[in-house]
N, C-alpha and C positions, 0 to 999 in steps of 0.2 A: 341018433344022438340028439338029445334035447339041449338047445342052447340055454345058457344060464347067464345071470348078471343083470337081469331086468326087473325082477320083482321088487316093487316099492321104490325104484329109482326114478329120478326126474329127468325127462328128455325134452329137448326143444327141437322142433322141426320147422324149417322154413320151406316155402314152396309147397305147403302141406295140402293145398286144395287141388293141385295138379294130379295127373294120373299116377305118377310114381309116388308123389308125396302122400296121397291118400292111402296107397298100399303100405307105405312105411308107417304111417300113423296107425293103421289097423294092426299091423304086425307088432308094433311096440305095445299097444294097449293089450293085445291078446297075450303078449309075453309077460304082462304084469306091471309095465311101466306107467307112470303118470306123465301125461304129455301136454305141453303147451304147443298147440299147432298154429302156425302163422302163415299168412299170405296177404296179397294185396286185397283191399276191401272189396273190390268188384269181383274177386275170385271166390270169396266166401259166400256160398249160396245157402239156401234154406236147408239143404240136406247135410250141411256141416254141423251136425248136432253135438252138443256138449254132453258130458256125463260126469260122474264123480271123479274120474281119473283123466278127463279130457276137456280142455278149454281151447277156444279159438280166439285169436287176436289179429286184427288188421295190422299189417306191417309191410313196408316197402324197403327191400334190402338196399336199394340205391340211395335212399334219402333218410330213413328213420334211424333212431338211436338204438343200435344193437345192444349196447350195455344195458339200456333201460328194459329192453325185451327180456334179456337174460335175468335181470333182477326181478322182473315180474314172475317169470317161471319159478325162480327160487322162492319168492314170497308165497307163491300159490301152493307148491308141492314139496319144497325143500331144495337143498343144493343140487344144482344141475351137474350131472356127471355123464350125461349122454347127449350128444348133439348131432343132428342131421341137417346139413345144408343142401336142400334140393331145389332152391329157387333158381330160375334161369329163363332166358328168353332166346328165341331163335332169330337168326338173320340170314337171309340168302341173297345171292347176287354176286356179280363180279367185283373183285377188289378195285379194279380200275374205275368202276362206276359207283363205288361206295362213298357216299357223302360223309364229310367229317362228323356231322351231327349223328349219323347212324352209327359210325364207328364208336363215337363217344357214348352213345346210348347202350350199345351192347357191352362195351367194356365196363360201364358204370354198374350194370347189373351183374354180369357174369364174373368179372374179375373184381371190381370194387366191392360188390355185395359179398363175395366170398371173403375178401379181406376183412370187412367190417364184422361179419357174423362169426367167423372162426377165431378171430383175435379176441372178441368179446367172450366167447366160450372159453378160450384158453385162460383169460384173466380170472374167470369164475372158477374154473376147475383147479387151478394151481393152489387155491386156498382150501381145497377139500380133499387133498390126498390123491388126486388123479381123476381120470375120466377117459372117454373115447369120443372122437369126432369122426364122422363120415361125411364126405362131400360127394354129391352126385355130379359127376362130370360128364364126359362124353368120349367115345372112342375117336371122335373128330379131333380131339386134342392131341392125338398121337399119330395122325396120318394126314397128309395133305388132301384137301377136298376142293374140287372145282365148284365154284358158286357158293362156297361156305367159308370163305377166308376169314372174315371178321369173327364169326361164331367159333371157328376152330382155334383161332388165336386167343380168344377170350377163355376158352376152356383149357387150353394149354397153360395159360397164365394161372388159372384157378388151381390146376393140378400142381404146378410148381410151388405156388403159395402154400398149399396144404402140406406138401412134403417138407418145405423149409420150416414151417411152423412145427411139424412133427419132430424135426431135429432139435429145434429150440426147446421144445417142451418135454422131450424124452426123459430128462432128469427129474421132472416133476410127475412121472408116471402117467403122462397123458399121451394117448396114441392118436395119431391123425392119419387117416387113409382116404383113398379115393375109390369110388365105384364108377367105372366108365361104361355106361350102357352103349350098345349100338342101337339099331332101329328097334323101337319098342312101340307096341300098339297103344298109343296115346293120341289125344287130339293134336299135339304138336307134330307128330309123325303123319297122321292122316291129312292134316292141313296142307302138306306138301304134295299130295297125290293129285294127279290131273285126270283121274278116271277110275273106273271100277277095277282095273287091273293094277292099281298102284302097289298092292302088297306083292303080287307076283313079280313085278318089275324090280322091287327092292330086293327080293330074295334072289332073283336071277343076276342082278348086278348090271353094269353098263360099261363095256370096254371103251366106248367112245369118250367117256369121262374118267377113265382109269379107276373105276370103282368096282371092287370085287363084290360078289354076291355074298350070301350067307351060307357057309358050308353045311350047317345043321338043317337048312331048308325051311326055316320058320323064323318069324319075328318073336322077340321077347314079349312077355306081358309084364305089366307093372309089378306083379307079385314075384317075378324072377329077380327083378332089381331089388325089391324090398328084402328078399331072403338074403341076398348078398350083403346088403347094408347091415342087416341084423347080425349076420355072422361076424362082420368086422367090428361091431360094437360089443360082441359077447365075450364072456370069460374065455371061451374056447379059442379066441383070436388074441389072447393076452400077450403074445410075443410078436405080434404083427404091427408094424407102424411104418409110415412113409411108403406104403404099398399102393399100387395102382392096379386095381382088379378090373380087367376087361370082361364085360358080360355082353358079348355081341355075337354069339354063335360062331365064332371064328372069323368074322368078317374082315378084321384087320390083319389076319394071318400072323398074329403076334404071339410070342411066347409069354 
């Protein structure tokens, strides 16, 4: 089945220079969409090349004006009807030792950034007969994690924000969904490993920290997540909204 609903459409992607974000940008452009890709200035490297249907812009989801970014995408390619919010940061450590400044930092990006971006997208899309928004969350938003409390809480907040907005915008034919990856082979994941056996340890799980392994016996790759994002944006998902799609190889043992 070929996914449809992308040819000539305008898409905005945040967190576009990360592992998952880059895969999403590639999938959207291959499907025929015009893409304004954004990320923090320091994340946009020389290999983030522009083309006739792809432009890059520096943007900080915690601080910059999301309405202005959406307006630029619209001015560049036409009305924005597809949005992917993939920006996010990781935080690890005990909640008891988490400084208020670190909590605020994580919430400002993962929850506050989600609020800024998806509401700006919703304001744009309601004027153009509908659209689809996909937020890249985390399976940590749906299961308690030792040593990841602030991150998990921020992702849970982002997921509920997305579902509430989806309810609010359903009458305007705007669909809002979440893709919740598990362990995915990206720099964010490998940065948590303490040795060459990191991947094997993640797959096996750790009973001491109440963490199940991955039943499918492998990590996701960014393209796995991008494929799920594209499906939720496509015409073929036209009756799906407020959904939370877990793409984690069964790690959360969740239906």
